[in-house]
N, C-alpha and C positions, 0 to 999 in steps of 0.2 A: 743279865738281860736288861735290867733297868739302866745300868751304866751305858749300854749300847744305845738305848732309846734316847736318854737325855743328851748323850754326846751327839747323836744325830740331830736332835733339835737345836742344840746350842751352836754346832758348827755349820749346819746346812741351812735349815729353814729360818732360824731366827735372824741370820745375817741378811736374809732377803726382806723379812717383814719389818725390821727395825726402821728401814727407810720410809715405812708407811706409818710411823709413829704408833707402833703397837705397844701395848702395855703388858709387862710381865706379871704373872700371878702364880704362886706356888702354894700348895697345901699338902700336908701328909699327917698321918696318925700312926704312932707306934702301937704295937700289940700290947694289950693289957689283959691277957688271958682269954681273948675271944676264940671261939671255936667255929663260929658261923658269921656270915655277913650277907645282907641283902643290899645290892648296889644298883642304882639307877643312873645311867648316863644320858644326859640330854645335851645334844650337840647340834646347834643350828646350822653352822657353816664353817668350812675350813678343812684342815688336815687333822686326822685323828689317828693315834696309834695307841693300842691297848695290849698289854702283855703282863706276864708274871713279874713281880718285883722281889725285893728282899723278904725273906720269911718273917723277919722281926718287924716289918712295917705293914700295917693292916691295909693301907691304901696310900697312894700319892698321886698328885697331879701337878704337872708343870705346863703352864699355858702362856701363850702370847696372843693377845686378843685386841680387837678394834673397839676401844672404849667409847667411840662415838656412836656405835650401833649395837653393841652387845655388852653383856655383863657376865662375869664368872659366877658359877654356882658351886658352893661347897657347904653341905648341910649334913651333919652327922648326929644321929640319935643313939646315944649309948644304951638306953633302955631296950630299944627294939633291935639294936644292932643293924641299923640301916643307914646308908649314905647316898646322897644325891650329888653328882659331880657333873661339870660341863660348862657350857656357855649358852645363854639364851638371848633373844633379841631384847633390846631396850623398849619399854613401853608395851603396847598391846597391838602393834601393827603387824606382827608376824615377821617372817623372814622375807626381806626384800633385797634381792641381789641386783645391783646396778652396775657393778664392775668386777673384773677378775680380782682386783686387790682385796675385795671383801672376803674372798675365799682363801686368803693366805694366813688366816689364823691357824695356830698350831697348838695341839694338845697332846701330851704324852701322859697316859694314865696307867698305873700299875696296881696290882692287888697281891696280897700275900698268898703264896701257894700252901700255907699251913691251915687255912680256914675253909670250911665248906661255903661255896659262893653261889648265890642265886643272882644272876646278872641279867638286867633288862636295859636295852639300849634303844633310844629314839634318835634317829639321825635325819638331818635335813639335807641341805646342799653340801654334802660331805664327801671327801676322799678318805676312806677309812681302811686301815689295816689292823684287824683284831686277831691276835693270836692267843687263844686260851689254853694252849699247850702248857702243861705243868700246873695249871690251876685245878682246884677241886670243884668242878662245876656240877651243881645239883639241879639247876634249871636255867634255861637260857631263853631270852626273848629279844628279838631284833626287829625293829620297825624302821625301814629305810625308805627315804623319799627319793628325790632326784639326785642320786648319789652313785659313786663307784665304791663298792664295798667288797673286801676280801675278809672272810671269816675262816680262820684256820684252827683245826684241832691237830696241832703239830706233834703232840705226844698223847699216849693213851691217858684217858681221864682216870685218876686214882679212885673215884667213887662213881656210883650209879647216878645217872642223870634221869630225872623224871620225864622231862620234855624239852625239846628245842623247837620253839615257835617263831618262825621267821616270815616276815611279809615285806614286800618291796613294791614301790610304785613304778615310776619311769626310771629304771635303774639298771646298772650293770652289776650283777652280784655273783660272786664265786664263794661257795661253801666247800672247803677242802678238808678231807680227812674225817668224814663223818663216821667211819668205822672206829675211830679212836674215841668218839664222844660218849659211848656207853649209854646213850639216850634210849629209853624204852619206846618213846614216840617222837617222831620228827614230823613237823608240819611246815609246809612252805606254800605261800600264796603270792603269786606275782601278777602285777598289772600289765606292764609292757616293758620290753627290754631284752637283755641277753643274760641268761642264767646258767651257771654250772653248779650241779650238785655232785660232788665227788665223794663216793662212799668207801674209799680206800682207808686202810688203817688196820689196827690190830683188833679184830672182832673177838669179843669175849662173851657176847650174849646175842640173842635174836633182837630184831628191831622192826618196827612198822613205820612207814612213811606215807603221809598224805600230801600230794603235790597238786596244786591248782595253778594253771598258767593261762592268762587271758590272751594276750597278744605278744608274740615274740618268739625267741629261739631258746629252747631248753635242751641242755646236754646233761645226760646221766652217765657218770663215770662209775663203772661197776667192776669190782674185783672178781676174778674167776674162782677164787678160793671159797666163796660162799654160795649158798643156794638163793636164787632170785625168783620171785613170783611177781608178776605185774598184772594188775587189773586196770584195764584201759577204758576210759570213757571219753571219747574224743568227738569233737564237732567238725571243725574244718581243718584240723591240723593233720600233718603227715607223720606217720610212724612206721619205721622199718624195724621189725623185731629181730634184728640180727643177733644170733646167739641164743635165741629163745624159741621154744616150740609151743604150739597152741594145744592146751589141754582143757577142753570144755570152753568156759568163758574167760579163761586166764591164759597168760603166757608164762612159761617156766623155763629156767635154765635146764640143760639136758640132764644134769646130775643133781637136780634139786633135792630129791629124797635122800641121797647118799651124803649130803653135806651136813656137818654138825652145827653150822651157823646159818641163819636164814634172814633174808630181807624181804618183806612183803611191801610192795609199792601200789598204792591206790592213786592212779594218775588220771587227772582230768585236764584237758587242754582245749582251747578254742582255735583262734587263728594263729598259725605259726607251725613250727616243726619240732619234733622230738628226736634227738640223736642219742644213740647208745654207743659208748666207748667201753670196751672190755680191756682190763689191764691185769697183769700178773701182780699179785699182792701177797 
């Protein structure tokens, strides 16, 4: 997987950004008996790819960045087993996007699939593709600004995840394969934009999700193989509970009680619409 990512960076994106006088930066750390890692990604602007890397390498980052406006971040604390990676704006002026060329920075970041990983990401004006499939995710946090983000659990999580906490501003966000996450709790809060929450995957335990959406379009992709219960608190949004029946103050899938795995959704929306998509899984 790491070879694919780095190859894509070197053959595709870097060829475009070199003409803009981008500066290369690379960092990695080999495994030295670590069993856990807390990682924080701070990425202000550009293209970001995150995936599992070689088992013997704790983490790695390959970056092409605009050194006139940004600076790379690579800070590892061996005692606490924490690392901060990414790119932040120079000075204290914050992210200021004045041309599309500023968004052509590229980062490819990988983590070892052999350690328990608590991953926190803060993204600015970013086009992000984050695939945590194959990683041992114990907790996940994502704060996304004016970005397009795809977060994928492409494989079942080998360990239990305490929480996935995701928030988005004016963004287009797709969270795919939440059934593979093994997260006990899922929290999503959206400002405005278009959001897909895909709960397909290999369900091995029950889960609860709290979803808040202010303005925009929310799509919930639900597998027919699990029992689904929805508690809906809506203001001005539209909601068509296709595939659900009303039981008291909740909506449930027809065979909710007979299913061995369950998803309970607490849903609050304001202006916008909520769409349900049922899929075989």
